[in-house]
C-alpha positions in Angstrom: 113.0 42.1 46.1 111.0 45.2 45.7 108.5 46.3 43.2 108.1 49.5 41.8 105.4 50.5 39.8 104.0 54.2 38.8 100.5 55.1 39.1 99.1 58.5 38.3 99.7 60.2 41.5 101.6 57.5 43.3 104.4 54.5 43.2 103.4 51.0 44.2 105.8 49.6 46.5 105.1 46.0 46.3 107.3 43.3 48.5 108.3 40.4 46.1 109.4 37.9 48.6 112.3 35.5 47.4 113.8 35.9 44.0 114.2 32.3 43.3 111.6 31.0 40.7 110.0 34.4 40.8 109.5 34.6 37.0 106.0 33.6 35.4 104.8 33.0 38.5 101.8 34.9 40.0 102.1 35.5 44.0 100.0 37.4 46.4 102.2 39.8 48.5 102.4 40.1 52.3 101.2 43.6 52.1 100.6 46.4 49.3 102.6 49.7 49.7 102.6 52.7 48.2 104.8 55.7 48.2 104.4 59.5 46.9 107.5 61.7 45.7 107.8 65.2 45.9 110.3 67.3 44.2 112.8 69.7 46.4 115.8 71.7 46.0 117.9 68.7 46.6 116.2 66.3 44.5 113.2 64.0 44.7 112.2 62.4 48.5 109.4 60.1 49.6 107.1 62.0 51.1 104.3 59.3 52.3 104.4 56.3 52.9 101.5 53.8 53.4 101.0 50.1 53.8 97.6 47.9 53.3 97.2 44.6 54.9 94.5 42.6 55.8 92.1 45.4 54.4 93.7 47.8 56.7 95.8 50.5 55.6 98.5 52.3 58.1 100.7 55.0 57.4 104.6 54.6 57.9 107.4 56.9 58.3 109.4 57.2 54.4 112.6 56.3 56.2 110.6 52.7 56.5 110.2 52.6 52.8 113.7 54.0 52.1 115.3 51.2 54.1 113.4 48.2 52.6 114.6 49.6 49.2 118.2 49.6 50.6 118.2 46.1 51.6 116.5 44.8 48.6 116.8 44.3 45.2 114.8 46.5 43.3 112.7 46.4 40.4 111.5 49.0 37.8 108.3 48.1 35.5 109.5 50.5 33.1 111.7 53.5 32.4 110.7 56.6 34.8 113.2 59.8 35.6 111.5 60.7 38.9 112.1 57.2 40.5 115.5 56.7 38.8 116.5 59.7 40.1 115.4 59.1 43.7 117.3 55.8 43.7 120.5 57.0 42.4 120.4 59.9 44.9 120.3 57.0 47.9 122.6 54.7 45.8 120.2 52.2 45.3 120.8 49.8 42.6 117.7 48.9 40.6 117.0 46.8 37.3 113.8 46.5 34.8 111.4 43.4 34.5 108.3 43.3 32.7 105.3 42.5 35.3 101.8 42.2 34.2 99.9 45.4 34.7 96.2 43.1 34.9 97.4 41.2 37.9 98.4 44.5 39.6 94.9 45.7 38.9 93.7 42.6 40.8 96.1 42.7 43.9 98.7 40.1 42.5 102.1 40.3 41.4 103.7 38.4 38.2 106.8 39.4 36.6 106.8 38.0 33.2 109.2 36.9 30.7 109.0 38.6 26.7 107.8 35.0 25.6 105.4 34.4 28.3 103.6 37.7 28.1 102.1 40.3 25.4 101.4 44.0 25.0 98.1 45.2 24.9 96.8 49.0 24.8 100.2 49.7 26.2 100.6 47.5 29.2 102.4 44.3 29.7 100.1 41.3 30.4 100.9 37.9 31.5 99.9 34.5 30.0 97.2 33.9 32.6 95.6 37.5 32.3 95.8 37.1 28.1 93.9 33.9 28.4 91.2 35.3 30.8 91.0 38.2 28.6 90.2 36.4 25.6 87.5 33.8 27.2 86.0 37.3 28.0 85.8 38.5 24.9 84.7 35.3 24.0 81.9 35.0 25.5 81.0 38.6 24.5 81.5 37.8 21.2 79.0 34.5 21.4 81.5 32.4 20.4 82.0 28.7 21.7 84.2 28.6 24.5 86.3 25.8 22.9 87.5 28.4 20.1 89.8 29.8 22.8 92.6 26.7 21.8 92.6 28.3 18.0 93.2 31.9 19.7 95.9 30.7 22.0 97.6 28.9 19.2 97.7 32.3 17.6 99.6 34.1 20.7 102.0 31.4 21.0 102.5 31.8 16.8 103.3 35.6 17.8 99.9 37.3 16.8 99.2 40.3 19.2 96.5 40.5 21.3 95.1 43.4 19.5 94.9 41.1 16.2 93.3 38.4 18.2 90.8 40.8 20.0 90.2 41.9 16.4 89.2 38.6 14.9 86.2 38.8 17.0 84.8 41.5 15.9 82.0 41.9 13.1 84.3 44.0 11.2 87.1 41.8 10.8 87.8 41.0 7.1 89.5 37.3 7.1 90.4 37.8 3.3 92.4 40.9 4.1 94.4 38.8 7.3 94.8 35.8 5.6 98.0 35.6 8.1 95.4 35.2 11.1 93.0 33.0 9.5 95.7 30.5 8.8 95.5 27.6 10.8 98.6 25.6 9.5 100.3 24.7 6.2 101.3 21.7 5.4 104.3 21.9 3.7 105.2 19.6 0.4 108.7 20.0 2.1 112.5 18.7 0.8 112.8 15.3 -0.5 115.9 13.2 -0.8 114.1 10.3 -2.6 116.7 9.7 -5.4 115.6 10.6 -8.8 114.8 7.3 -10.9 114.4 7.4 -14.4 111.5 5.5 -16.1 114.4 4.1 -18.5 116.2 2.2 -15.7 113.0 0.3 -14.8 112.7 -3.4 -15.8 109.1 -3.0 -18.1 109.0 -3.4 -21.8 110.0 -0.6 -23.9 106.6 0.0 -25.7 105.4 0.8 -22.3 108.2 3.1 -21.3 107.8 5.0 -24.8 104.1 5.6 -24.1 104.7 6.8 -20.2 107.5 9.4 -21.8 105.2 10.4 -24.4 102.9 11.3 -21.5 105.6 13.3 -19.8 106.3 10.2 -17.3 110.0 10.7 -17.6 111.2 10.3 -13.9 109.6 8.6 -11.3 107.6 10.6 -8.1 109.3 9.8 -4.8 106.2 7.7 -3.4 106.7 5.6 -6.8 110.2 5.2 -6.3 109.9 3.8 -2.9 107.1 1.2 -4.4 110.0 0.1 -6.6 112.3 -0.3 -4.2 109.6 -2.2 -1.9 109.4 -4.9 -4.9 106.2 -3.7 -7.0 108.3 -4.7 -10.1 109.4 -7.9 -8.4 105.4 -9.1 -7.3 105.6 -8.0 -3.8 102.0 -7.5 -2.2 102.1 -3.7 -1.1 99.7 -1.2 0.4 100.8 2.4 -0.6 99.6 5.0 0.9 100.2 9.3 0.2 98.3 12.0 -0.5 95.8 12.6 -3.2 97.5 13.2 -6.6 101.1 11.8 -5.7 101.0 9.5 -8.4 99.6 6.3 -6.8 97.5 4.9 -9.9 100.6 4.7 -11.8 102.1 2.5 -9.4 99.3 0.1 -10.1 99.8 0.7 -14.0 103.9 0.0 -13.5 103.1 -3.5 -12.3 99.9 -4.6 -13.6 100.6 -3.4 -17.5 103.6 -5.7 -18.0 101.8 -8.1 -16.7 99.0 -7.6 -18.9 101.3 -7.6 -21.5 102.6 -10.9 -21.0 99.2 -12.3 -21.2 97.8 -12.1 -17.3 95.1 -10.2 -16.4 95.3 -6.6 -14.9 92.3 -5.9 -12.8 91.5 -2.3 -11.5 89.0 -2.2 -8.3 87.2 1.1 -7.1 84.2 2.0 -5.0 82.1 4.0 -7.1 80.8 3.4 -10.5 81.7 6.7 -11.6 85.4 6.3 -10.7 85.3 3.0 -12.7 84.2 4.2 -15.6 86.3 7.3 -15.2 89.4 4.3 -15.4 87.7 2.3 -17.9 88.0 5.2 -20.8 91.1 6.2 -19.2 93.2 2.7 -19.6 91.2 2.0 -23.1 92.2 5.1 -24.5 95.9 4.7 -23.6 96.3 1.1 -24.0 94.8 0.3 -27.1 97.8 1.1 -28.7 99.6 -1.4 -26.9 97.3 -4.2 -28.0 95.5 -4.5 -24.7 91.9 -5.2 -24.2 89.7 -3.4 -21.6 86.6 -4.5 -20.0 84.2 -3.0 -17.1 82.4 -4.8 -14.4 80.2 -2.6 -12.3 77.0 -4.1 -12.1 74.8 -1.6 -13.7 71.7 -2.4 -15.4 71.0 -1.7 -18.8 68.0 0.9 -18.4 67.7 2.7 -21.7 67.4 6.3 -20.7 68.2 9.7 -22.1 71.0 11.6 -20.5 72.0 8.6 -18.1 75.0 6.6 -18.1 74.9 3.1 -20.4 77.8 0.8 -19.3 79.0 -1.0 -22.6 78.8 -4.6 -22.2 82.1 -5.9 -22.2 84.0 -9.8 -22.2 85.6 -10.0 -19.0 87.3 -13.3 -20.1 88.5 -12.0 -23.0 89.8 -8.6 -22.0 94.0 -8.1 -20.5 92.5 -5.2 -18.2 89.5 -5.2 -16.4 88.3 -1.8 -14.4 85.5 -3.1 -11.6 84.0 -1.8 -9.0 84.0 -3.9 -5.7 80.5 -5.4 -6.0 81.1 -5.9 -9.6 84.0 -8.1 -9.0 82.6 -9.8 -6.0 79.6 -10.9 -8.2 82.2 -12.9 -10.6 83.3 -14.7 -7.1 80.2 -15.2 -5.3 78.7 -16.8 -8.9 81.5 -19.4 -8.5 83.1 -17.8 -11.9 86.5 -17.0 -10.8 87.8 -18.8 -13.7 86.9 -16.4 -16.2 89.3 -14.1 -14.7 92.0 -16.5 -15.8 95.2 -15.9 -14.6 95.2 -13.1 -12.6 98.3 -11.6 -12.2 97.7 -8.1 -10.6 94.6 -7.0 -8.4 94.4 -3.8 -7.4 92.0 -2.3 -4.7 92.0 1.4 -4.7 90.9 3.7 -1.8 90.8 0.7 0.7 90.4 3.1 3.5 86.4 2.1 2.3 87.3 -0.8 4.8 86.0 1.9 7.6 82.5 2.1 5.6 79.6 0.5 8.0 77.9 -0.9 5.0 80.7 -2.1 2.4 83.9 -2.3 4.8 83.3 -5.9 5.9 81.8 -7.1 2.0 85.2 -5.6 1.0 87.4 -6.9 3.4 85.7 -10.5 2.9 86.4 -10.3 -0.9 90.0 -9.1 -0.5 90.3 -12.4 1.7 88.4 -14.7 -1.4 90.1 -12.9 -3.9 93.5 -14.3 -1.8 92.3 -17.7 -1.7 91.3 -17.9 -5.4 94.3 -16.5 -7.0 97.1 -16.9 -4.4 99.7 -16.6 -7.0 98.2 -12.5 -7.9 100.3 -9.2 -6.7 97.8 -7.4 -4.2 98.3 -3.8 -4.5 96.0 -1.8 -1.9 96.0 2.5 -2.4 94.6 4.7 -0.1 95.0 8.5 0.8 94.1 8.7 4.3 94.7 5.5 6.8 95.7 6.2 10.2 96.6 2.5 11.4 98.6 2.0 8.1 100.7 -0.9 9.5 97.5 -2.6 11.2 95.5 -2.7 7.8 98.6 -3.5 5.6 99.3 -6.8 8.3 96.0 -7.8 8.2 96.2 -8.3 4.2 99.8 -9.4 4.3 101.1 -6.6 2.6 104.2 -4.6 2.7 103.7 -1.1 3.4 104.9 2.1 1.6 104.1 5.1 3.4 104.8 8.7 2.1 103.6 11.8 4.3 104.4 14.7 2.2 102.1 16.5 0.0 102.7 17.1 -3.7 102.4 20.8 -3.4 101.8 22.8 -0.2 98.7 22.9 1.7 97.4 25.7 3.6 94.6 25.2 5.9 92.3 28.0 7.2 89.7 28.8 9.7 87.0 31.8 9.6 84.5 32.2 12.1 81.0 33.4 10.4 78.1 35.3 11.5 75.3 33.1 9.9 74.2 31.8 6.4 74.9 35.9 4.6 77.9 35.8 5.9 79.2 32.5 4.7 77.5 33.2 1.3 79.7 36.5 0.9 82.7 34.8 2.3 82.2 32.1 -0.2 81.6 34.7 -2.8 85.0 36.4 -2.3 87.2 33.5 -2.0 85.9 31.6 -5.3 86.2 35.1 -7.0 89.8 36.1 -5.2 91.0 32.5 -6.4 90.0 32.7 -9.9 91.6 35.8 -10.6 95.1 33.8 -9.6 97.2 31.9 -12.3 99.6 29.4 -11.5 103.3 28.5 -12.9 101.7 26.0 -14.7 99.2 28.3 -16.5 95.7 27.4 -14.9 93.2 29.8 -13.2 92.3 28.9 -9.3 89.3 26.9 -9.2 87.2 26.2 -5.9 85.2 23.0 -5.0 82.9 24.0 -2.2 81.2 21.4 0.3 78.0 21.8 1.6 75.3 19.2 3.1 72.1 19.3 1.1 71.4 19.5 -2.8 69.3 22.2 -2.2 72.4 24.2 -0.7 73.8 23.5 -3.6 71.9 24.9 -5.9 71.3 28.1 -3.9 75.3 28.8 -3.7 75.5 28.4 -7.1 72.8 30.4 -8.2 74.1 33.1 -5.9 77.3 33.0 -7.2 76.6 33.1 -10.7 74.3 36.2 -10.2 76.9 38.1 -8.6 79.6 37.6 -11.8 81.3 33.8 -10.1 80.6 30.8 -12.5 79.1 28.2 -10.7 77.2 24.9 -11.1 75.7 22.9 -8.2 76.7 18.9 -8.6 75.0 16.3 -7.0 74.2 12.5 -7.3 70.7 13.6 -8.3 71.8 15.3 -11.7 71.5 13.3 -14.6 74.5 11.8 -16.3 74.5 14.1 -19.0 74.4 17.3 -16.9 77.2 15.9 -14.6 79.3 15.5 -17.5 78.6 19.2 -18.7 79.9 20.3 -15.6 82.8 18.6 -15.3 83.9 19.6 -18.9 82.9 22.9 -18.2 85.3 23.2 -14.9 87.9 20.9 -16.5 88.1 23.5 -19.7 88.4 26.6 -16.4 84.9 27.9 -17.7 83.7 27.6 -14.2 85.2 29.3 -11.2 83.4 26.9 -9.2 81.3 23.7 -8.1 79.2 23.4 -5.0 78.7 19.7 -4.1 77.9 17.7 -1.3 79.7 16.1 1.1 77.9 12.9 0.3 79.3 12.8 -3.1 83.0 14.0 -2.3 84.8 10.2 -2.9 83.2 10.6 -6.3 84.5 14.3 -7.2 87.6 14.2 -9.1 87.7 18.0 -10.2 91.1 19.7 -10.2 90.6 22.6 -7.9 93.2 24.6 -6.2 90.9 26.0 -3.4 88.3 23.6 -1.4 85.7 25.4 0.9 83.8 23.8 3.7 80.5 25.7 3.5 79.5 23.3 6.7 80.9 20.6 8.4 77.7 18.8 8.7 76.6 15.7 6.2 73.1 15.2 5.7 72.3 15.1 9.6 75.3 14.2 11.1 79.1 15.7 11.5 81.6 14.7 9.1 84.0 12.3 10.2 88.0 13.1 10.4 88.6 10.5 7.7 86.0 12.2 5.4 87.2 15.7 6.0 90.7 14.6 5.4 89.6 13.1 2.3 88.0 16.6 1.0 90.5 18.7 2.0 93.3 16.6 0.0 91.1 17.2 -3.0 92.8 20.9 -3.1 95.9 21.3 -5.0 97.0 19.0 -8.2 100.9 19.2 -8.9 99.7 19.4 -12.3 97.9 22.1 -12.3 98.6 24.4 -9.1 101.6 25.7 -6.9 99.9 25.2 -3.7 96.4 24.3 -2.1 94.1 26.2 0.1 91.3 24.9 2.1 88.7 27.3 4.1 86.6 25.8 6.9 83.7 28.5 7.8 82.7 27.5 10.9 79.2 29.6 12.0 79.6 31.0 15.4 76.4 29.6 17.5 75.3 26.7 14.9 75.0 23.8 17.2 73.8 20.2 15.9 73.2 17.2 18.3 74.8 19.2 21.1 78.0 20.5 19.2 78.7 23.5 17.9 80.3 23.9 14.3 83.1 25.9 15.9 84.4 23.1 18.2 83.5 20.9 15.5 86.1 22.7 13.3 88.7 22.8 15.8 88.3 18.9 16.4 88.9 18.2 13.0 91.7 20.0 12.2 93.4 18.9 14.9 92.7 15.6 14.4 94.2 13.1 11.3 92.4 10.4 10.2 90.5 7.6 12.4 92.0 4.4 12.5 90.2 1.9 9.6 88.0 -1.0 11.6 85.8 -3.1 10.2 82.7 -3.8 12.6 81.0 -7.0 11.6 77.1 -7.6 12.7 75.3 -11.0 12.5 74.1 -10.6 9.3 77.8 -9.4 7.5 79.1 -12.6 9.3 76.2 -14.7 7.4 76.7 -12.7 4.2 80.3 -13.4 4.2 80.7 -16.9 4.7 78.1 -17.6 2.6 79.9 -15.9 0.0 83.1 -17.4 0.8 81.5 -21.1 0.1 79.7 -19.8 -3.1 82.8 -19.1 -4.3 84.7 -21.8 -3.8 87.2 -20.0 -1.4 85.9 -22.4 1.4 84.9 -25.6 0.9 85.2 -27.0 4.5 85.3 -26.3 7.8 88.6 -26.7 8.3 89.2 -23.3 6.0 87.2 -21.3 7.8 89.4 -18.2 8.9 87.1 -16.3 11.4 88.1 -12.7 12.0 88.1 -11.7 15.6 85.5 -9.2 15.4 83.2 -11.8 14.5 80.0 -11.5 16.6 78.9 -15.0 15.7 81.5 -18.1 16.0 81.6 -20.3 12.6 79.6 -22.9 13.8 77.3 -21.0 14.7 76.8 -19.2 11.3 76.5 -22.6 9.7 73.9 -23.6 11.7 71.8 -20.8 10.9 72.9 -20.9 6.9 71.9 -24.8 7.1 68.5 -24.1 9.0 67.5 -21.9 6.4 68.4 -24.4 3.6 71.0 -22.0 2.2 74.4 -24.0 2.7 74.6 -28.3 3.2 77.1 -30.1 5.1 78.2 -33.6 3.6 81.6 -33.8 4.8 82.5 -30.4 3.2 80.6 -27.1 3.0 78.1 -26.9 -0.3 75.8 -24.2 -1.1 72.0 -24.7 -2.2 70.5 -23.2 -5.3 68.9 -20.9 -2.2 72.6 -19.8 -0.7 73.6 -19.5 -4.4 71.0 -17.2 -5.4 71.1 -15.1 -1.7 74.8 -14.7 -2.4 74.8 -13.5 -5.8 71.9 -11.2 -4.9 74.3 -9.5 -2.1 71.2 -9.6 0.2 71.3 -10.7 3.8 69.7 -13.8 5.4 66.5 -11.9 6.7 65.7 -10.1 3.6 66.2 -13.4 1.3 63.7 -15.3 4.1 61.1 -12.2 3.6 61.5 -12.8 -0.2 60.9 -16.9 0.5 58.2 -16.1 2.8 55.9 -14.2 0.1 56.8 -15.8 -2.9 55.5 -18.9 -1.2 52.3 -17.9 1.0 51.2 -14.6 -0.5 49.4 -13.1 -3.2 51.5 -10.5 -3.5 53.9 -10.4 -7.0 57.6 -9.6 -7.4 56.9 -5.8 -8.0 54.9 -5.8 -4.7 57.7 -7.5 -2.9 60.4 -5.3 -4.5 58.4 -2.2 -3.6 58.1 -3.0 0.0 61.5 -4.1 0.2 62.9 -0.6 -1.6 60.5 2.0 -1.7 61.1 5.3 -3.9 62.3 7.7 -1.1 63.5 10.8 -3.2 60.3 12.7 -3.2 60.1 16.4 -1.4 57.8 19.0 -2.0 58.6 22.0 -4.7 60.5 25.0 -3.3 57.0 26.7 -4.4 54.3 24.6 -2.7 56.8 24.1 0.8 57.0 27.8 0.7 53.4 28.5 0.0 52.3 25.7 2.8 54.8 27.4 5.4 52.7 31.0 5.2 49.7 28.7 5.2 50.8 26.5 8.4 52.6 29.5 10.0 55.4 27.1 10.8 58.4 25.5 9.3 58.3 21.8 8.6 60.2 19.0 6.4 60.6 19.3 2.9 60.3 15.4 2.5 57.4 14.8 0.9 57.1 11.4 3.1 57.7 13.1 6.6 55.4 13.3 9.4 55.4 16.7 9.5 54.8 17.0 5.8 52.0 14.3 5.7 50.0 16.1 8.5 50.0 19.3 6.7 48.8 17.9 3.2 46.0 16.4 4.9 45.1 19.6 6.6 42.0 21.3 4.6 42.2 24.5 6.4 46.1 24.9 4.9 44.8 23.9 1.7 42.1 26.5 1.0 44.9 29.4 1.6 46.8 28.2 -1.2 46.6 29.7 -4.8 44.2 27.9 -7.2 47.2 26.2 -9.2 48.8 24.9 -6.0 45.6 23.7 -4.9 45.1 21.3 -7.8 48.3 20.1 -7.9 47.7 19.0 -3.6 44.4 17.6 -4.8 45.9 15.8 -7.2 48.0 14.0 -5.1 45.9 13.8 -2.5 43.4 11.8 -4.9 45.9 9.7 -6.7 48.5 8.6 -3.3 46.4 9.7 -0.3 43.0 8.2 -0.9 43.1 4.8 0.7 40.8 4.0 3.7 43.8 3.2 6.5 43.1 3.6 9.9 46.5 5.3 10.4 46.1 7.5 6.9 48.0 9.4 6.3 51.1 7.8 8.0 50.3 3.9 6.9 53.0 4.2 4.4 50.1 4.0 1.5 51.5 7.2 -0.2 55.2 5.8 -0.6 53.9 2.6 -2.2 51.6 4.6 -4.6 54.2 7.0 -5.3 56.9 3.9 -6.1 54.0 2.5 -7.9 53.7 5.8 -10.2 57.1 5.8 -11.1 57.3 2.6 -12.1 54.3 2.7 -14.5 55.9 6.0 -15.6 58.8 4.3 -16.8 57.5 1.1 -18.5 54.5 3.8 -20.3 57.5 5.3 -22.2 59.3 8.2 -20.1 62.7 8.7 -18.9 63.8 10.0 -15.6 63.9 13.5 -16.8 60.5 13.3 -18.1 59.1 11.7 -15.1 61.1 14.1 -12.9 58.9 16.8 -14.7 55.8 15.3 -14.7 56.0 14.5 -10.9 56.3 18.3 -10.8 53.9 19.6 -13.1 50.9 17.3 -11.7 51.7 17.3 -8.3 54.9 19.6 -7.3 56.3 17.0 -6.4 60.4 17.6 -6.7 62.2 14.5 -7.7 65.9 14.9 -9.0 66.4 12.3 -12.2 69.6 10.6 -11.1 67.4 9.8 -7.9 64.6 8.5 -9.8 67.3 6.4 -12.3 69.5 5.0 -9.4 66.1 4.0 -8.1 65.2 2.3 -11.0 68.2 0.3 -11.2 67.6 -0.6 -7.4 64.2 -2.0 -8.4 66.1 -4.0 -11.3 68.7 -5.2 -8.6 66.0 -6.0 -5.8 63.9 -8.0 -8.9 66.6 -9.4 -9.9 67.2 -11.1 -6.3 64.0 -12.2 -6.2 63.8 -14.2 -9.8 66.9 -15.6 -8.1 65.0 -17.1 -5.1 61.9 -18.0 -7.4 64.0 -19.9 -10.1 65.8 -21.8 -6.8 62.5 -23.1 -5.6 61.3 -23.4 -9.1 58.4 -20.7 -9.1 58.8 -20.6 -13.0 55.7 -18.0 -12.8 57.3 -15.5 -10.4 60.8 -15.8 -11.6 59.5 -14.7 -15.5 57.1 -11.8 -14.2 60.4 -10.7 -12.9 61.9 -11.3 -16.1 59.2 -9.5 -17.9 59.2 -6.2 -15.6 63.3 -5.9 -15.5 63.0 -5.8 -19.3 60.2 -3.5 -19.0 61.9 -1.0 -17.0 65.3 -1.1 -19.0 63.5 -0.7 -22.3 61.1 2.3 -21.0 57.9 -0.1 -22.7 55.8 -2.9 -21.7 57.1 -6.1 -22.5 
């Protein structure tokens, strides 16, 4: 087979060898021939024939070329009247084929199909050369090689190479080319699940009428599947389906009828904010059915302006109990499961929290305790993101109900940005465009923007608002009242966007149509696949929107921990959720085993059901607990007063022994012990002071007040004299009040953290609430601390003091126990008691 390819002044004469398997195969010809054609009165003729082999060129007779053409199949790489006339004049048959021009330039021959080639700058290019061209352009654009996968995927989708190369240009506009940035679309798809009217359900008529008034006349598909799985017959089930697919109503369909029949409906969530939201919702909706709702979250009773105060409710008298995992587990660990009476249905919402490094083992232990203590209760677990669904369901003896379709389609887009300013501009345009749209349900499009620091939430929100897109920063450092104000403004569509941290993603329940990832970092680490899946699942609610949109903004050249953001973006988009696994430490084993004993779930060694992943065998764990005086083995297993105090406090054996040792052989008071265990860590230099110090020192350093680099600069007198008088005064106040110790390691001795913690406690006891303490720290020291962080730390300090008080009482140290009680009341009331 001979391939003829037109050059400007000659024609390539290329032997292609055996025509079998030649398609899409790169070949090196045995020689490379060239012919020249001239016009004559009798038609075109070959005037010259040369052959190049092993880098040597020889001239051959034109008749040799003709002889080869007559013997072999002839392929033309394109229409060419002169070549066609030549071949026709000698009766030589020919046909056309696509040949890669890039391969020809490199001395190779590749005959390609239309599917495995593209056209660029008027030339056919094979897939191999397309790949090489894209990789070369990626390098030139400074992009990570891993992004090649994304562009290769677009080529397979039929996008032209010209468009691909345009995407790498700084002038590329992703908003004008949304088909190019679209990574994929997760469709809602057609559904064959039968329509089941609420009227057909075997539930009380009063409950039916209430559901229909709320618009729930027909069950959603996942609800139908749950009913078919035995939801209303008491079957234990685990429901895995997308956000806003109707999982909560599944729990209510099982729980409310049981509550109306005198049993308890218990609904557990991982977060106080979510529990409070569910509590208010259930109380409002089910009071007309004469059902009483209580909440158990373990919050303190701090009286502080602008902060959430959870009401005192009687769990024992309630029909519906909403709580956090820890709030419910406290009741169990305290051996008071009897106050829950006849538990009919227990719901574990967000069961994927099992993967949480700190809380997973506690949650798993609590579920097992509920199983033991309430063997007749129906268990319902809910989640939107679990990969190993069958494994998790089997672990807890639950029937799996899985529904993969989303209630609305979800478009996922990947955009490669060129720095912070480019990202902010893209976010501005995305939020502005989304807010200008309106769904068929009459709601404007709104955006959740995820970033990795509170500081950036404010910077981005201010940037958007200054440019006419109303946005608010939303994070855990804000006061409860401020978060509530933002939530109401978003719900009433006064805000086009909220900017929040990835760390608060689980507690964000905004009905947004669009989610934008400003970064894929979460604090000082990359997002995990399960977190990413949870966050992007926030886009698109069936009650509000026709579709959801997600934009991942990956910054070109940005690297963290040895991996580029471009590579991480692709890794997250390509991956599904990770398997949910619980990893135990030895401390976890000891804590859960002790909790099993104090709750009454385990009363003998034969009842212990060790987890295969325990790093400690039951006998070894019991010996440790017994050696520390936390349990007694007297034919059975019984917790001592010390063991009960430790279990109720949710602390490990090491911390418990630290408290015990300091109460026994030290002059340190309870507050000293508490501040040593849980010092205040939410302090930062103000933006103004940080900028001034950065200029003075001529270097960048952390804003965290406790960071070594910050303490080093604060202690350097050369930097101090370069500040203006007001900032000098603030730094001098800080040095005098917190850094005036005589320690050899000053300022890295830890005194600043202890003294600042004492200062915050003193401010609180003198009558100031967290907002006022925050303002005072800024005014006197140019220290920035969020009111929400101060409130949370005060609450944590109370929890620690309660632990110390319980252990003191267990050893009859009445003075220390009384001191703990007094300090707790003082912090709660905001005055000295």
